[in-house]
N, C-alpha and C positions, 0 to 999 in steps of 0.2 A: 230092450236095453231099459232102465228105471229112469225117474227123473234125477236123481242124485249122480248117477254114472253120467248121464248125458251132461249135467253141469259141470260134472269134471272134464269131460271131454272137452268142453266148451272154453273151459280154462286155459286146458294145454293148447288149444288153436290160436286162443290169443296171446298167450305166453311167447308162441313161435311165429307170430304174426302171420296165421293163417286164415285171414279174414274171410276169404270165400267159404273156407270149410266151415268157421265159425257160424257162418249164417246160414249155413245148412243144418247145423246143430240146433239153432234157435229154431229153424221149422220144425224140427221133431221136438222138442221142447212143447213148442207152442201146441203141436198136433197131441201131445200127452196132455194137454191141459194146465200146463205151467203158466201162471201170472205172476211172475216175480219181478221186481222192481230193478234188480242187480242183473238179473237176463237180458230185460228190455234194455238197458243201460248198453250190455256189451255189445247188442244188437245195433244201437245207434253209432258205437265206436266204430264197430267194424264197417259200417256202410260210410261213415266219415273217411275212415281211411281207404276205401275203395272208391271215396270221390262221389258218392252218389249223395249228395246234399238235401235232397227233398226227402228221400227216405230217413235220412239221419234225423231229420229235423222231427218227422212223424213219429218214430221211436222214441226220441227225447221226450215228446208231449205223452207219450205213452209212458214213458218212465217215471215222470214227475206227477203224474196222473195217479200213479200206484205208491209212489214214493216221494213225495213233496220235498222233502229233506234231503233228497239223494245230491250230495255236494259234488259230486265227479260230474252228474247228467248237468247242473249248472254251469259249471265251467266248459265243459262240452258246447253246452248252447250258446254261451257268451263267446267263445272261439269262433261257433258257426257264424254267428251274426257279424262278426268281425271280418271273417272271410267273405261274406257275402256284402261286404261295404255298407252293413248298417252299425258303424262305429256307436251311436249315441245308444243304441240296443245293447251291445257286448258290454259299453262301459256301465250302462244301468245295471245288468245282471251282476258285472264285477263288484260294483259298490254295493248291492245288496248281498253278496256272498260275503264280503269282507265286514259288514255291519254285523250279520247274524252267523256266520261260521267262520271265521278267522281262527279262532281257537280251537276248532276242529278240524283244519288243513292239515293233512299229512305234510312230513317233509317235501315229497315230491311234489305237492301238489302248491305250496308255498313257493316253490322255485319256479314251478310252470305258470302260476299267476303273476310272480314278480318279473320273469322274463318279458310276458307279454305286457305287463303294464309298464316297464321300465321307458319301452319305447312310446308310447303314448304318453306317457308322463313328459317326456322331452318336447312331443310333437304339439301336445294339446295342453300346455301347462296351465295356463290361463283357466280354459274351459274345465278342466277337472278342478282345479281350487275352486271353481264357483259354482260348479254343479254335482261334483262326486266327492263328497267329504271324506268319505272312508276310503277311497283310494289314494285321496291327497294324504290322508295320515299315515297309510300304509306306504306311501313313498316318501314319506318324511317332508313333504312340502307345505304341510299346516297340522297343528295339535289336532288331536283326537277329537270329535266332537263330542259334547257334553252326553253322558249316557240317559239313554231312554228311561224313565220308569217301568219298572219290571210290567210285562203284561199281564191279564188277568183274566180267566176263561169269562168269555162273556155270554149272556142269554139273550141278548138282544143285537139286532142288525144295527148297520149303519147306513147313513147315506151317501149317496154316489157324489163325486166331488165334480163340480162345475166343470163341464167340457167348455174349452175355449170357441167351439162351433156349435150353431144350432144343431140339433139331433133328432133323431125320431123318439116317441115317447119310449120311456123306459119299462123294463119288465117290472112290474108290481112288486114290490120288496116287501117282506116282513115288516110290521109296525115295530112301535117302540124303539126308534133308531137312537144311535150313538155316534159320538165323533171321531174321525180316527186320530190319531196322534199327529202331531206336526210334520215330522221325519216320514211319515207315510203319506201325508199330502204333497211333500217335496218331491219323493219319490213319483208319483201320479203325476204329478206337473211335469215333471221332464219326461215323462213318457208323452203327455198329452200335446205338450208344446211343440214336441220335435216335427220339425218340417220335413226330415227324410223318410219317417216312417207311414207306412200306408196305414188304413183304418185297420186291416186284418191283422198287422203285425202289431199295432199299438193293443186290439183285442188279446192278440195271444200273449203279450207281455205282462199285460195286466192279470191274465189268469196264472201266469207265472209266480209274478209275486204274491197274488192271494194264495196261491199253493203252499207258500212259505210261511204266511201268517198262520195259515190252517194248519200246519203241522205244528207250530208254536203254540195251537190253543188261542191264540189271538184272533176269535171270532170277528169281532166288530171291525178288525182292519181288514181281514178277508173279505168281509162282506162289502166294505168300502171300493175294494179294487173290482169285485166282480158287478158291483152295480154300475161302477162307472165304466165297465166293459159293456154292459147290457145297455147303457145309454148310447155307446157307439154304434153296437150293434144287436138290436134286440132279439134277433133271430138266431144269433149264433149257438150253436149245439153244444159246443164245448162250456160255455159260459154258462147257459142252462143248465148242462148236466151238472156243474159244479155249484150253482145256485142250489140245485137239489139236493145236493150231498150236504152243502153247508145248513140248510133249514132243518134236513134229518140230523144232523150232529146237535143242533141247537134243541132239538125235542119238538118242532114244529111240524108235525107229520103232513098235516091238510096244506101246507105252503110247499111242502117238499115235493108231493104228487102232482099239485097245481104247476111247478116249474117242469116236472118229467112230462107233463101233458103237452107242453108247449114246443117240446121237441120235434124237428120235422120227421123222425122217424121212430117207431117204438121201441125202446133200450129194454129189453126183458133183464140184463143183467143189472142194470140201474133200478129197475122197478124191485126185483127180488132183494135189493140192498136194503131200499127204504122200506118193505117189509118187514125187515127184522127188527 
């Protein structure tokens, strides 16, 4: 069975809530060499519906690595964070979605986001008004924030935002730094100062946000998030890999390979990408 037929089979299993069968089909697609963000998302969704949240999180990471602007994956990640009682993380992701993708939400997605946020708007009204301006505007609790200046494709990297705690020495970043936007710094600050998030979760969220800015070709802001993640955990493999991809996208071949060399294990797929 070819990849297209397997994808059709997967869609039917999802349509009929046959999640175990859907995961078997995903395994067939992976075996056939399929690396499709949508397929990865449906694997994450199926694991979520089966109650396997660890594997759901892993497949969401895969989805956002291949498709950083996958809105449904971001919504599911926010739901997963809230389900695991990481409320600040979930709200931060919803705030990011509404800032960058609100106009792209389907009617069903808009209803889903509204249903979830209505509860938190009532329960965390003051917190949302203070820390999550796009959620507040979505819930008609506050006027919309002033529009950001349209991002431009950058050819320089950005410095890391200062961490509130002493951290290990950061991974060296490309030179010629440029500052991220104030709204991005606010997003980073929300993650960094949260007392309910572990360092691992903060690093993961910073990478998620970086992916959104990378997809929008806002390299300087993506770099700010990644450099901040690197300060928190200089050896994190996800951050190193994303720094390599970012440096490559910016035409900094030597720096891209330098980041790849710091990975704990050799990643041939990444090296092949950097050689293009």
